[in-house]
gemmi code that builds the backbone of each chain (N, CA, C; Angstrom):
import gemmi

chains = {
    "A": [
        ("MET", (26.219, 42.907, -20.619), (26.123, 43.207, -21.961), (27.270, 44.055, -22.396)),
        ("ALA", (28.105, 43.677, -23.450), (29.095, 44.622, -23.951), (28.477, 45.313, -25.214)),
        ("ILE", (28.714, 46.616, -25.175), (28.189, 47.386, -26.377), (29.381, 48.290, -26.811)),
        ("PHE", (29.654, 48.130, -28.180), (30.712, 49.021, -28.677), (30.439, 49.259, -30.157)),
        ("LYS", (31.104, 50.209, -30.716), (31.005, 50.576, -32.114), (31.862, 49.696, -33.026)),
        ("GLY", (31.362, 49.427, -34.147), (32.113, 48.803, -35.140), (32.057, 49.495, -36.528)),
        ("TYR", (33.218, 49.441, -37.274), (33.124, 50.101, -38.543), (33.653, 49.091, -39.730)),
        ("HIS", (32.852, 49.111, -40.703), (33.001, 48.144, -41.795), (33.224, 48.898, -43.077)),
        ("GLY", (34.419, 48.671, -43.662), (34.796, 49.470, -44.936), (34.475, 48.511, -46.103)),
        ("THR", (33.855, 49.091, -47.214), (33.460, 48.342, -48.360), (33.260, 49.397, -49.462)),
        ("SER", (32.702, 48.859, -50.634), (32.379, 49.724, -51.739), (31.031, 50.491, -51.336)),
        ("LEU", (30.842, 51.670, -51.997), (29.663, 52.404, -51.714), (28.393, 51.673, -52.100)),
        ("SER", (28.579, 50.880, -53.294), (27.317, 50.095, -53.726), (26.977, 49.025, -52.662)),
        ("ALA", (28.002, 48.308, -52.229), (27.789, 47.282, -51.090), (27.193, 47.888, -49.861)),
        ("ALA", (27.764, 49.049, -49.507), (27.280, 49.726, -48.321), (25.795, 50.056, -48.490)),
        ("ARG", (25.420, 50.542, -49.606), (23.998, 50.907, -49.780), (23.064, 49.727, -49.724)),
        ("SER", (23.626, 48.572, -50.238), (22.845, 47.327, -50.198), (22.626, 46.905, -48.693)),
        ("ILE", (23.756, 47.033, -47.986), (23.665, 46.636, -46.536), (22.735, 47.510, -45.835)),
        ("ILE", (22.726, 48.748, -46.068), (21.920, 49.709, -45.314), (20.411, 49.438, -45.644)),
        ("THR", (20.204, 49.280, -46.940), (18.798, 49.007, -47.332), (18.153, 47.781, -46.755)),
        ("SER", (19.046, 46.737, -46.822), (18.575, 45.402, -46.300), (18.689, 45.318, -44.781)),
        ("GLN", (19.540, 46.178, -44.210), (19.868, 46.085, -42.721), (20.425, 44.772, -42.354)),
        ("THR", (21.064, 44.111, -43.343), (21.838, 42.867, -43.040), (23.149, 42.823, -43.708)),
        ("PHE", (24.016, 41.999, -43.149), (25.403, 41.825, -43.759), (25.377, 40.375, -44.198)),
        ("ASN", (26.234, 40.110, -45.232), (26.504, 38.727, -45.595), (27.586, 38.238, -44.638)),
        ("LEU", (27.360, 37.056, -44.113), (28.282, 36.382, -43.208), (29.452, 35.882, -44.083)),
        ("THR", (30.712, 36.290, -43.714), (31.831, 35.718, -44.463), (32.122, 34.286, -43.912)),
        ("ILE", (32.069, 33.241, -44.776), (32.373, 31.819, -44.340), (33.723, 31.546, -44.863)),
        ("ASP", (34.823, 31.697, -44.070), (36.120, 31.466, -44.545), (37.117, 31.361, -43.326)),
        ("PRO", (37.523, 30.054, -43.181), (38.437, 29.797, -42.024), (39.810, 30.533, -42.186)),
        ("LEU", (40.024, 30.962, -43.401), (41.304, 31.680, -43.579), (41.321, 33.146, -43.069)),
        ("GLU", (40.111, 33.635, -42.804), (40.016, 34.990, -42.244), (40.634, 34.994, -40.840)),
        ("TRP", (40.930, 36.125, -40.377), (41.780, 36.269, -39.096), (41.100, 35.579, -37.911)),
        ("LEU", (39.701, 35.738, -37.938), (39.049, 35.152, -36.713), (37.922, 34.159, -37.188)),
        ("GLY", (38.280, 33.537, -38.342), (37.351, 32.588, -38.796), (36.124, 33.262, -39.412)),
        ("ASP", (35.008, 32.465, -39.456), (33.717, 32.942, -40.013), (33.201, 34.150, -39.248)),
        ("GLY", (32.524, 35.052, -39.927), (31.934, 36.156, -39.262), (31.701, 37.450, -40.103)),
        ("ILE", (31.086, 38.393, -39.559), (30.938, 39.715, -40.205), (32.004, 40.504, -39.509)),
        ("TYR", (32.936, 41.111, -40.329), (34.086, 41.727, -39.782), (33.991, 43.280, -39.617)),
        ("PHE", (34.499, 43.751, -38.429), (34.516, 45.122, -38.151), (35.863, 45.642, -37.526)),
        ("PHE", (36.223, 46.855, -37.764), (37.251, 47.551, -36.940), (36.597, 47.990, -35.722)),
        ("VAL", (37.165, 47.799, -34.494), (36.638, 48.209, -33.364), (37.712, 48.864, -32.443)),
        ("GLU", (37.136, 49.462, -31.349), (38.063, 50.234, -30.498), (39.039, 49.283, -29.870)),
        ("GLY", (40.191, 49.611, -29.600), (41.161, 48.766, -28.954), (42.584, 49.310, -29.255)),
        ("TYR", (43.338, 48.625, -30.182), (44.670, 48.928, -30.399), (44.857, 50.291, -31.035)),
        ("ALA", (44.136, 50.569, -32.119), (44.290, 51.772, -32.822), (43.504, 52.948, -32.326)),
        ("ALA", (43.990, 54.159, -32.422), (43.276, 55.322, -31.934), (42.225, 55.582, -32.886)),
        ("ASN", (42.458, 55.550, -34.194), (41.355, 56.035, -35.177), (40.773, 54.869, -35.939)),
        ("ILE", (39.804, 54.275, -35.335), (39.155, 53.106, -35.965), (38.500, 53.398, -37.338)),
        ("LEU", (37.955, 54.567, -37.428), (37.273, 55.043, -38.622), (38.215, 55.046, -39.776)),
        ("SER", (39.432, 55.585, -39.421), (40.483, 55.757, -40.407), (40.907, 54.350, -40.999)),
        ("ASN", (41.050, 53.294, -40.105), (41.373, 52.040, -40.457), (40.322, 51.405, -41.473)),
        ("ALA", (39.104, 51.651, -41.105), (37.964, 51.063, -41.913), (38.045, 51.766, -43.306)),
        ("LYS", (38.355, 53.018, -43.368), (38.407, 53.763, -44.616), (39.607, 53.231, -45.399)),
        ("LYS", (40.848, 53.078, -44.774), (41.977, 52.503, -45.463), (41.692, 51.145, -46.053)),
        ("TRP", (40.919, 50.355, -45.205), (40.619, 49.001, -45.669), (39.713, 49.052, -46.959)),
        ("ALA", (38.685, 49.946, -46.892), (37.739, 50.015, -48.037), (38.577, 50.414, -49.275)),
        ("ILE", (39.497, 51.322, -49.154), (40.317, 51.791, -50.270), (41.272, 50.736, -50.829)),
        ("ALA", (41.904, 49.919, -49.873), (42.790, 48.866, -50.213), (42.066, 47.751, -50.929)),
        ("GLU", (40.894, 47.462, -50.523), (40.062, 46.362, -51.097), (39.594, 46.662, -52.446)),
        ("ALA", (39.562, 47.931, -52.861), (39.162, 48.260, -54.239), (40.075, 47.687, -55.258)),
        ("TRP", (41.322, 47.476, -54.938), (42.261, 47.019, -56.005), (42.321, 45.492, -55.969)),
        ("ASP", (41.941, 44.935, -57.178), (42.121, 43.533, -57.425), (43.421, 43.280, -58.064)),
        ("ASN", (44.309, 42.596, -57.238), (45.634, 42.393, -57.717), (45.756, 41.351, -58.797)),
        ("ARG", (44.784, 40.452, -58.792), (44.801, 39.486, -59.925), (44.407, 40.119, -61.269)),
        ("LEU", (43.294, 40.981, -61.206), (42.929, 41.578, -62.455), (43.827, 42.910, -62.677)),
        ("LYS", (44.562, 43.335, -61.769), (45.410, 44.470, -61.916), (44.528, 45.737, -62.221)),
        ("ARG", (43.382, 45.833, -61.586), (42.595, 47.032, -61.700), (41.687, 47.372, -60.508)),
        ("LEU", (41.112, 48.529, -60.404), (40.191, 48.749, -59.376), (38.842, 48.134, -59.659)),
        ("THR", (38.253, 47.551, -58.638), (36.939, 46.958, -58.935), (35.751, 47.878, -58.421)),
        ("TYR", (36.192, 48.990, -57.760), (35.159, 50.031, -57.466), (35.910, 51.324, -57.244)),
        ("PHE", (35.197, 52.406, -57.561), (35.819, 53.770, -57.395), (35.192, 54.569, -56.300)),
        ("ASP", (34.139, 54.041, -55.636), (33.522, 54.821, -54.536), (33.571, 53.916, -53.354)),
        ("TRP", (34.135, 54.350, -52.251), (34.148, 53.556, -51.022), (33.202, 54.131, -49.923)),
        ("ALA", (32.961, 53.372, -48.920), (32.136, 53.879, -47.865), (32.436, 53.093, -46.513)),
        ("VAL", (32.198, 53.688, -45.383), (32.321, 52.992, -44.157), (30.989, 53.034, -43.504)),
        ("ILE", (30.584, 51.862, -43.043), (29.343, 51.771, -42.284), (29.662, 51.602, -40.757)),
        ("GLU", (28.935, 52.304, -39.954), (29.002, 52.333, -38.522), (27.792, 51.411, -37.970)),
        ("VAL", (28.177, 50.603, -37.017), (27.121, 49.768, -36.299), (27.360, 49.775, -34.845)),
        ("ASP", (26.358, 49.476, -34.055), (26.541, 49.249, -32.704), (26.505, 47.724, -32.553)),
        ("ILE", (27.494, 47.200, -31.835), (27.539, 45.693, -31.538), (27.158, 45.501, -30.132)),
        ("ASN", (26.105, 44.775, -29.880), (25.551, 44.427, -28.562), (25.677, 42.954, -28.301)),
        ("VAL", (26.552, 42.573, -27.393), (26.750, 41.078, -27.268), (26.720, 40.788, -25.698)),
        ("PRO", (25.976, 39.744, -25.398), (26.079, 39.253, -23.955), (27.454, 38.884, -23.567)),
        ("ASP", (27.949, 39.315, -22.400), (29.246, 39.134, -21.900), (29.725, 37.701, -22.058)),
        ("ASP", (28.861, 36.806, -21.837), (29.225, 35.333, -21.920), (29.315, 34.779, -23.337)),
        ("GLU", (29.165, 35.691, -24.343), (29.185, 35.287, -25.789), (30.437, 36.093, -26.496)),
        ("LEU", (31.108, 36.828, -25.735), (32.170, 37.626, -26.334), (33.589, 37.019, -25.851)),
        ("LEU", (34.249, 36.516, -26.991), (35.554, 35.980, -26.729), (36.536, 37.077, -27.046)),
        ("ASP", (37.212, 37.578, -25.985), (38.055, 38.786, -26.152), (39.547, 38.328, -26.089)),
        ("LEU", (40.200, 38.224, -27.171), (41.533, 37.699, -27.226), (42.553, 38.625, -26.741)),
        ("ASN", (42.105, 39.777, -26.268), (43.098, 40.665, -25.554), (43.035, 40.457, -24.143)),
        ("LYS", (42.074, 39.607, -23.633), (42.030, 39.212, -22.259), (42.847, 38.014, -22.074)),
        ("TYR", (43.635, 38.005, -21.024), (44.584, 36.916, -20.707), (43.764, 35.516, -20.657)),
        ("ILE", (42.744, 35.534, -19.816), (42.004, 34.251, -19.629), (41.386, 33.710, -20.871)),
        ("ASP", (40.846, 34.598, -21.742), (40.151, 34.197, -23.025), (41.271, 33.657, -24.000)),
        ("GLN", (42.465, 34.361, -24.094), (43.566, 33.986, -24.896), (44.083, 32.648, -24.509)),
        ("SER", (44.264, 32.495, -23.236), (44.827, 31.336, -22.690), (43.915, 30.062, -22.971)),
        ("HIS", (42.620, 30.212, -22.810), (41.741, 29.060, -23.013), (41.705, 28.811, -24.592)),
        ("PHE", (41.712, 29.851, -25.316), (41.785, 29.588, -26.831), (43.016, 28.779, -27.181)),
        ("ASN", (44.226, 29.239, -26.571), (45.449, 28.527, -26.941), (45.281, 27.124, -26.492)),
        ("ASP", (44.580, 26.762, -25.368), (44.503, 25.324, -24.955), (43.695, 24.533, -25.945)),
        ("VAL", (42.611, 25.183, -26.564), (41.804, 24.503, -27.485), (42.594, 24.267, -28.787)),
        ("ARG", (43.394, 25.238, -29.230), (44.199, 25.209, -30.430), (45.213, 24.083, -30.255)),
        ("ARG", (45.893, 24.036, -29.063), (46.786, 23.000, -28.828), (46.180, 21.652, -28.821)),
        ("ALA", (45.010, 21.489, -28.212), (44.374, 20.187, -28.184), (43.967, 19.719, -29.522)),
        ("ILE", (43.521, 20.619, -30.431), (43.174, 20.245, -31.865), (44.455, 19.720, -32.553)),
        ("ASN", (45.510, 20.538, -32.392), (46.794, 20.298, -33.040), (47.309, 18.897, -32.532)),
        ("ASN", (47.356, 18.716, -31.281), (47.862, 17.487, -30.701), (46.991, 16.283, -31.133)),
        ("ASP", (45.709, 16.438, -31.193), (44.980, 15.295, -31.712), (45.157, 15.002, -33.194)),
        ("ILE", (45.327, 16.026, -34.067), (45.630, 15.837, -35.348), (46.936, 15.024, -35.627)),
        ("VAL", (47.912, 15.419, -34.740), (49.208, 14.664, -34.793), (49.083, 13.250, -34.248)),
        ("LYS", (48.464, 13.133, -33.089), (48.310, 11.881, -32.405), (47.620, 10.897, -33.351)),
        ("ARG", (46.638, 11.364, -34.037), (45.743, 10.414, -34.896), (46.303, 10.351, -36.293)),
        ("LYS", (47.462, 10.996, -36.525), (48.152, 10.891, -37.847), (47.242, 11.324, -39.099)),
        ("ILE", (46.588, 12.447, -38.816), (45.726, 12.976, -39.809), (46.470, 13.975, -40.623)),
        ("ALA", (46.456, 13.850, -41.921), (47.203, 14.842, -42.717), (46.277, 15.928, -43.066)),
        ("SER", (46.570, 17.101, -42.619), (45.721, 18.221, -42.821), (46.490, 19.321, -43.608)),
        ("THR", (45.982, 19.931, -44.578), (46.618, 20.968, -45.332), (46.313, 22.356, -44.611)),
        ("PRO", (47.318, 22.973, -44.011), (47.006, 24.297, -43.376), (46.992, 25.352, -44.365)),
        ("GLY", (46.389, 26.384, -43.920), (46.243, 27.610, -44.765), (47.466, 28.523, -44.311)),
        ("LYS", (47.374, 29.786, -44.609), (48.339, 30.689, -44.164), (48.279, 30.825, -42.629)),
        ("THR", (47.143, 30.723, -42.197), (46.850, 30.800, -40.700), (45.859, 29.778, -40.308)),
        ("ASN", (46.066, 29.071, -39.195), (45.030, 28.167, -38.756), (44.195, 28.665, -37.656)),
        ("ASP", (44.382, 29.861, -37.230), (43.545, 30.350, -36.064), (42.083, 30.320, -36.445)),
        ("GLY", (41.728, 30.719, -37.624), (40.363, 30.738, -38.018), (39.689, 29.406, -38.019)),
        ("TYR", (40.514, 28.450, -38.455), (39.987, 27.027, -38.382), (39.692, 26.654, -36.884)),
        ("CYS", (40.727, 26.943, -36.068), (40.495, 26.506, -34.677), (39.392, 27.273, -33.997)),
        ("LEU", (39.200, 28.548, -34.264), (38.008, 29.322, -33.778), (36.774, 28.729, -34.245)),
        ("ASN", (36.730, 28.370, -35.576), (35.447, 27.741, -36.016), (35.172, 26.436, -35.291)),
        ("TYR", (36.240, 25.619, -35.194), (36.098, 24.407, -34.444), (35.529, 24.539, -33.032)),
        ("ALA", (36.195, 25.503, -32.232), (35.823, 25.749, -30.896), (34.382, 26.174, -30.753)),
        ("ARG", (33.943, 26.993, -31.765), (32.482, 27.479, -31.692), (31.572, 26.365, -32.143)),
        ("ASN", (31.901, 25.796, -33.323), (30.928, 24.827, -33.906), (30.731, 23.635, -32.882)),
        ("GLN", (31.704, 23.291, -32.189), (31.606, 22.100, -31.315), (31.097, 22.524, -29.893)),
        ("GLY", (30.835, 23.810, -29.746), (30.388, 24.258, -28.389), (31.362, 24.251, -27.324)),
        ("ILE", (32.666, 24.158, -27.710), (33.776, 24.128, -26.730), (33.950, 25.581, -26.173)),
        ("ILE", (33.872, 26.525, -27.036), (33.755, 28.023, -26.597), (32.624, 28.600, -27.359)),
        ("PRO", (31.494, 28.773, -26.631), (30.258, 29.215, -27.221), (30.085, 30.642, -27.463)),
        ("PHE", (31.063, 31.209, -28.191), (31.137, 32.697, -28.451), (30.299, 33.018, -29.747)),
        ("ASN", (29.841, 34.190, -29.802), (29.143, 34.726, -31.066), (29.769, 35.987, -31.539)),
        ("VAL", (30.638, 36.546, -30.728), (31.508, 37.625, -31.091), (32.925, 37.378, -30.661)),
        ("VAL", (33.940, 37.600, -31.491), (35.394, 37.440, -31.138), (36.096, 38.513, -31.604)),
        ("LYS", (37.018, 39.135, -30.731), (37.855, 40.142, -31.222), (39.308, 40.004, -30.724)),
        ("GLY", (40.180, 40.631, -31.490), (41.615, 40.558, -31.192), (42.378, 41.520, -32.019)),
        ("ASP", (43.674, 41.680, -31.578), (44.615, 42.700, -32.261), (45.322, 41.954, -33.358)),
        ("PHE", (45.458, 42.606, -34.559), (46.132, 42.054, -35.634), (46.985, 43.133, -36.393)),
        ("TYR", (47.819, 42.645, -37.138), (48.468, 43.601, -38.197), (47.774, 43.395, -39.501)),
        ("ILE", (47.229, 44.433, -40.030), (46.429, 44.332, -41.267), (47.189, 45.201, -42.303)),
        ("LYS", (47.290, 44.662, -43.532), (47.955, 45.404, -44.593), (46.959, 46.231, -45.204)),
        ("PHE", (47.203, 47.531, -45.329), (46.410, 48.407, -46.136), (47.085, 48.678, -47.526)),
        ("ALA", (46.670, 49.676, -48.326), (47.106, 49.754, -49.725), (48.667, 49.900, -49.787)),
        ("GLU", (49.260, 50.783, -49.059), (50.654, 51.038, -49.110), (51.488, 49.755, -48.778)),
        ("GLU", (51.096, 49.041, -47.738), (51.792, 47.835, -47.387), (51.662, 46.753, -48.482)),
        ("ARG", (50.555, 46.755, -49.121), (50.244, 45.737, -50.081), (51.046, 46.093, -51.346)),
        ("ARG", (51.086, 47.405, -51.695), (51.795, 47.906, -52.908), (53.302, 47.609, -52.801)),
        ("TYR", (53.882, 47.870, -51.642), (55.284, 47.711, -51.495), (55.624, 46.344, -50.773)),
        ("ASN", (54.645, 45.453, -50.603), (54.868, 44.141, -49.959), (55.606, 44.262, -48.702)),
        ("ILE", (55.174, 45.197, -47.793), (55.784, 45.431, -46.458), (55.028, 44.446, -45.472)),
        ("ASN", (55.871, 43.705, -44.744), (55.320, 42.785, -43.696), (55.688, 43.215, -42.357)),
        ("TYR", (54.794, 43.349, -41.429), (55.031, 43.622, -40.024), (54.266, 42.496, -39.216)),
        ("ARG", (54.612, 42.400, -37.925), (53.898, 41.556, -37.030), (53.152, 42.204, -35.944)),
        ("ILE", (53.668, 43.375, -35.508), (53.104, 44.064, -34.309), (51.723, 44.637, -34.791)),
        ("PRO", (50.701, 44.369, -34.014), (49.386, 44.821, -34.433), (49.252, 46.280, -34.686)),
        ("ASN", (48.367, 46.606, -35.667), (47.988, 47.995, -35.934), (46.504, 48.261, -35.785)),
        ("CYS", (45.786, 47.251, -35.435), (44.350, 47.547, -35.217), (43.715, 46.378, -34.415)),
        ("THR", (42.503, 46.654, -34.005), (41.679, 45.597, -33.281), (40.470, 45.307, -34.220)),
        ("ILE", (40.195, 43.972, -34.483), (39.165, 43.689, -35.410), (38.157, 42.683, -34.611)),
        ("CYS", (37.026, 42.557, -35.109), (35.994, 41.853, -34.454), (35.180, 41.084, -35.505)),
        ("ALA", (34.806, 39.824, -35.185), (33.938, 39.058, -36.142), (32.635, 38.778, -35.318)),
        ("VAL", (31.571, 39.095, -36.017), (30.273, 38.845, -35.334), (29.605, 37.725, -36.078)),
        ("LEU", (29.095, 36.774, -35.297), (28.492, 35.555, -35.936), (27.010, 35.696, -36.002)),
        ("LYS", (26.447, 36.550, -35.337), (24.929, 36.802, -35.301), (24.618, 38.202, -35.692)),
        ("ASP", (23.919, 38.382, -36.875), (23.656, 39.826, -37.241), (22.566, 40.386, -36.422)),
        ("SER", (21.861, 39.581, -35.587), (20.896, 40.156, -34.571), (21.559, 41.007, -33.518)),
        ("TYR", (22.967, 40.780, -33.438), (23.712, 41.586, -32.389), (24.233, 42.893, -32.928)),
        ("LEU", (23.700, 43.252, -34.216), (24.143, 44.540, -34.777), (22.852, 45.492, -34.915)),
        ("SER", (23.067, 46.715, -34.489), (21.990, 47.689, -34.663), (22.507, 49.085, -35.065)),
        ("ASN", (21.570, 49.927, -35.293), (21.941, 51.326, -35.801), (22.935, 51.265, -36.955)),
        ("ILE", (22.596, 50.364, -38.019), (23.538, 50.255, -39.087), (23.337, 51.515, -39.989)),
        ("GLN", (24.402, 52.365, -40.170), (24.228, 53.537, -40.866), (25.565, 53.816, -41.682)),
        ("LEU", (25.378, 54.584, -42.733), (26.533, 55.048, -43.518), (27.237, 56.191, -42.717)),
        ("LYS", (28.536, 56.000, -42.488), (29.270, 56.962, -41.627), (30.023, 58.016, -42.474)),
        ("VAL", (30.721, 57.393, -43.531), (31.554, 58.314, -44.407), (31.684, 57.640, -45.717)),
        ("LYS", (31.893, 58.416, -46.774), (32.092, 57.801, -47.995), (33.130, 58.702, -48.889)),
        ("GLY", (33.657, 58.241, -49.928), (34.664, 59.017, -50.673), (35.053, 58.289, -51.956)),
        ("LYS", (35.947, 58.910, -52.637), (36.501, 58.401, -53.983), (37.848, 57.673, -53.774)),
        ("VAL", (37.964, 56.507, -54.456), (39.293, 55.875, -54.472), (40.140, 56.676, -55.410)),
        ("ARG", (41.281, 57.030, -54.993), (42.288, 57.851, -55.845), (43.433, 56.978, -56.203)),
    ],
    "B": [
        ("MET", (33.821, 36.468, -21.665), (33.467, 35.080, -21.659), (33.452, 34.541, -20.261)),
        ("LYS", (32.482, 33.801, -19.924), (32.491, 33.089, -18.634), (32.959, 31.711, -18.866)),
        ("TRP", (33.972, 31.396, -17.968), (34.608, 30.032, -18.182), (34.088, 29.051, -17.132)),
        ("ASP", (33.717, 27.892, -17.602), (33.312, 26.780, -16.663), (34.554, 26.316, -15.995)),
        ("LYS", (34.498, 26.057, -14.679), (35.550, 25.514, -13.935), (35.989, 24.127, -14.459)),
        ("ASN", (35.095, 23.470, -15.117), (35.461, 22.145, -15.772), (35.815, 22.257, -17.190)),
        ("PHE", (36.219, 23.404, -17.662), (36.507, 23.626, -19.065), (37.563, 22.677, -19.587)),
        ("HIS", (38.667, 22.489, -18.859), (39.792, 21.637, -19.351), (39.409, 20.265, -19.281)),
        ("ARG", (38.664, 19.835, -18.238), (38.207, 18.421, -18.192), (37.242, 18.124, -19.358)),
        ("ASN", (36.379, 19.121, -19.616), (35.336, 18.892, -20.813), (36.125, 18.928, -22.110)),
        ("LEU", (37.136, 19.714, -22.222), (37.982, 19.751, -23.464), (38.568, 18.425, -23.729)),
        ("LYS", (39.128, 17.878, -22.728), (39.787, 16.479, -22.834), (38.779, 15.515, -23.165)),
        ("LYS", (37.536, 15.576, -22.520), (36.510, 14.582, -22.651), (36.035, 14.649, -24.181)),
        ("HIS", (36.006, 15.904, -24.673), (35.549, 16.087, -26.050), (36.389, 15.320, -27.028)),
        ("PHE", (37.719, 15.463, -26.940), (38.591, 14.749, -27.883), (38.684, 13.277, -27.612)),
        ("ASP", (38.559, 12.896, -26.344), (38.775, 11.470, -25.997), (37.490, 10.658, -26.488)),
        ("SER", (36.318, 11.382, -26.578), (35.123, 10.682, -26.992), (34.929, 10.468, -28.594)),
        ("LEU", (35.832, 11.169, -29.251), (35.641, 11.052, -30.721), (36.400, 9.923, -31.285)),
        ("SER", (35.834, 9.269, -32.263), (36.557, 8.305, -33.160), (37.309, 9.149, -34.114)),
        ("ASP", (38.322, 8.529, -34.841), (39.028, 9.232, -35.858), (38.080, 9.812, -36.862)),
        ("GLU", (37.079, 9.060, -37.281), (36.241, 9.474, -38.414), (35.355, 10.643, -37.874)),
        ("GLU", (34.895, 10.628, -36.626), (34.140, 11.747, -36.130), (34.908, 12.992, -36.000)),
        ("PHE", (36.268, 12.778, -35.651), (37.140, 13.943, -35.521), (37.423, 14.619, -36.820)),
        ("ILE", (37.587, 13.708, -37.777), (37.911, 14.233, -39.164), (36.571, 15.051, -39.672)),
        ("SER", (35.487, 14.386, -39.401), (34.220, 15.096, -39.793), (34.099, 16.464, -39.259)),
        ("LYS", (34.335, 16.559, -37.953), (34.283, 17.858, -37.266), (35.296, 18.834, -37.688)),
        ("LEU", (36.551, 18.340, -38.074), (37.490, 19.272, -38.559), (37.002, 19.827, -39.907)),
        ("ARG", (36.507, 19.050, -40.783), (36.035, 19.401, -42.020), (34.912, 20.415, -41.919)),
        ("GLU", (34.013, 20.232, -40.892), (32.923, 21.162, -40.682), (33.445, 22.519, -40.345)),
        ("SER", (34.613, 22.707, -39.841), (35.190, 23.839, -39.453), (36.191, 24.432, -40.525)),
        ("GLY", (36.193, 23.800, -41.749), (37.025, 24.319, -42.794), (38.365, 23.594, -42.980)),
        ("PHE", (38.776, 22.793, -42.085), (40.099, 22.081, -42.319), (40.016, 21.278, -43.562)),
        ("VAL", (41.074, 21.285, -44.194), (41.210, 20.407, -45.402), (42.028, 19.253, -45.033)),
        ("ILE", (41.386, 18.000, -45.081), (42.077, 16.767, -44.745), (42.365, 16.083, -46.080)),
        ("ASP", (43.644, 15.809, -46.093), (44.252, 15.154, -47.334), (43.929, 13.648, -47.416)),
        ("LYS", (44.395, 12.988, -46.277), (44.119, 11.541, -46.256), (44.469, 11.222, -44.826)),
        ("LYS", (44.399, 9.891, -44.525), (44.475, 9.579, -43.114), (45.374, 8.193, -43.074)),
        ("LYS", (46.027, 8.147, -41.954), (46.772, 7.004, -41.482), (48.010, 6.635, -42.389)),
        ("ASP", (47.889, 6.883, -43.736), (49.039, 6.394, -44.473), (50.099, 7.578, -44.684)),
        ("CYS", (49.775, 8.705, -44.106), (50.755, 9.779, -44.221), (51.876, 9.636, -43.181)),
        ("LYS", (53.023, 10.325, -43.517), (54.123, 10.223, -42.603), (54.081, 11.375, -41.607)),
        ("VAL", (53.942, 11.088, -40.410), (53.959, 12.139, -39.372), (55.006, 11.743, -38.326)),
        ("ILE", (55.808, 12.652, -37.966), (56.871, 12.389, -36.949), (56.263, 12.360, -35.628)),
        ("SER", (56.352, 11.263, -34.970), (55.766, 11.154, -33.560), (56.602, 11.809, -32.573)),
        ("LEU", (56.011, 12.770, -31.812), (56.866, 13.525, -30.835), (56.192, 13.325, -29.472)),
        ("PRO", (56.979, 13.376, -28.364), (56.341, 13.474, -27.105), (55.840, 14.944, -26.940)),
        ("LEU", (54.539, 15.016, -26.568), (53.949, 16.331, -26.560), (53.755, 16.839, -25.068)),
        ("ASP", (54.307, 18.007, -24.797), (53.913, 18.684, -23.521), (53.790, 20.091, -23.860)),
        ("ASP", (53.612, 20.887, -22.844), (53.290, 22.371, -23.030), (54.383, 23.067, -23.792)),
        ("ASN", (55.635, 22.634, -23.721), (56.780, 23.315, -24.402), (56.993, 22.889, -25.864)),
        ("ASP", (56.118, 21.901, -26.279), (56.351, 21.381, -27.627), (55.469, 21.988, -28.655)),
        ("TYR", (54.710, 23.127, -28.298), (53.691, 23.563, -29.146), (54.273, 24.047, -30.494)),
        ("GLU", (55.383, 24.869, -30.418), (55.875, 25.421, -31.665), (56.291, 24.284, -32.588)),
        ("LEU", (57.036, 23.279, -32.032), (57.542, 22.237, -32.870), (56.467, 21.376, -33.407)),
        ("THR", (55.354, 21.125, -32.612), (54.289, 20.368, -33.063), (53.614, 20.926, -34.274)),
        ("THR", (53.308, 22.264, -34.149), (52.603, 22.900, -35.268), (53.449, 22.871, -36.486)),
        ("PHE", (54.785, 22.976, -36.389), (55.624, 22.919, -37.533), (55.508, 21.575, -38.228)),
        ("VAL", (55.444, 20.502, -37.438), (55.498, 19.211, -37.960), (54.185, 18.941, -38.737)),
        ("ILE", (53.120, 19.369, -38.298), (51.866, 19.085, -39.103), (51.580, 20.044, -40.166)),
        ("GLY", (52.532, 20.916, -40.433), (52.406, 21.622, -41.697), (52.642, 23.051, -41.747)),
        ("GLY", (53.449, 23.641, -40.879), (53.945, 25.011, -41.014), (52.863, 25.984, -40.628)),
        ("PHE", (52.300, 25.950, -39.538), (51.368, 26.945, -39.117), (52.118, 28.267, -39.009)),
        ("SER", (51.414, 29.440, -39.354), (52.056, 30.645, -39.371), (51.192, 31.689, -38.754)),
        ("GLN", (51.810, 32.723, -38.158), (51.002, 33.809, -37.497), (50.520, 34.809, -38.565)),
        ("GLN", (51.005, 34.709, -39.802), (50.786, 35.804, -40.722), (49.566, 35.623, -41.555)),
        ("HIS", (48.856, 36.594, -41.961), (47.720, 36.571, -42.788), (48.102, 37.506, -44.023)),
        ("GLY", (47.885, 37.002, -45.159), (48.409, 37.846, -46.364), (47.404, 38.924, -46.492)),
    ],
}
model = gemmi.Model(1)
for chain_id, residues in chains.items():
    chain = gemmi.Chain(chain_id)
    for i, (resn, *xyz) in enumerate(residues, 1):
        res = gemmi.Residue()
        res.name, res.seqid = resn, gemmi.SeqId(i, " ")
        for name, pos in zip(("N", "CA", "C"), xyz):
            atom = gemmi.Atom()
            atom.name, atom.element = name, gemmi.Element(name[0])
            atom.pos, atom.b_iso = gemmi.Position(*pos), 0.0
            res.add_atom(atom)
        chain.add_residue(res)
    model.add_chain(chain)
structure = gemmi.Structure()
structure.add_model(model)
structure.setup_entities()
C-alpha cells in the first residue's frame, strides 16, 4: 500500500463544500494532464508542495475569458492518499513510463493503420491514459507524474517552459482519500 | 504497478481483436473526438519503434504541452 499526502488548491467556498461532504467531484476531461481524476499536488519534483497548491488556487481565481477574478478567497485542502501498489501508475518509474508509452504507441499506430481521423487536443496523454484504464489494459486507480504547470505569473506573461516544476496525481476513486481537511487559506491579491 | 509478463502479448491481442467500429467506440469512451472514418487522407508509413514522433505528427500534431 502506498500512502502519501496530496494538496488540492481551490476557492474557499469549494473547499468548504468538499470538507462538509468529504467528497470531491471527479474531473472528467481527457485534456487534463493525466486524464480523468481528482487532482492533487504530491511529493516528488517540487520541494514545497503546499506552496504549489496555493499558487494554483490563486492562479485559478482569474478567469481570462471574463477578465476578472471569480473568487477572492482561496484554500488548500490536505488529504491522505492510500492506494494499493498494484493500482498506482507512477510515471516517474521507468517500467511504468515504458509500458504507458507502449500503450500510447499502440493506440496511435492503430489509429493510423485503420485510417481513423481523430481530432487531437493540446495533449493526448489524458486520452491514452483514459483508454488504458477504461479498457483494463493498465488497471490503475491513481496515476502520478512530473509536469510543468503554469501559475499566475507564467499565465500573465505567457511564459512557456517544458522542464517540470511539480509532481501531480490524479485519483480515480475517492474511497482512496482520507483525512480530508482544510490546510491553509488566504486572500487573492 | 505490477506488470503481467504477458502484458505486451495481451496489448497486441486487445487491438487485434477489435473491429474498426469497436475501436472507434472505445476511443470515444475515452474522450477521443473522431471526425470521420476511411475517407480521410492519412499518409501511410512503415511503423517501427523509431517512427513514433513522425507517426504522431501525421495523425494530427500531438504536443507535450498543456495550456
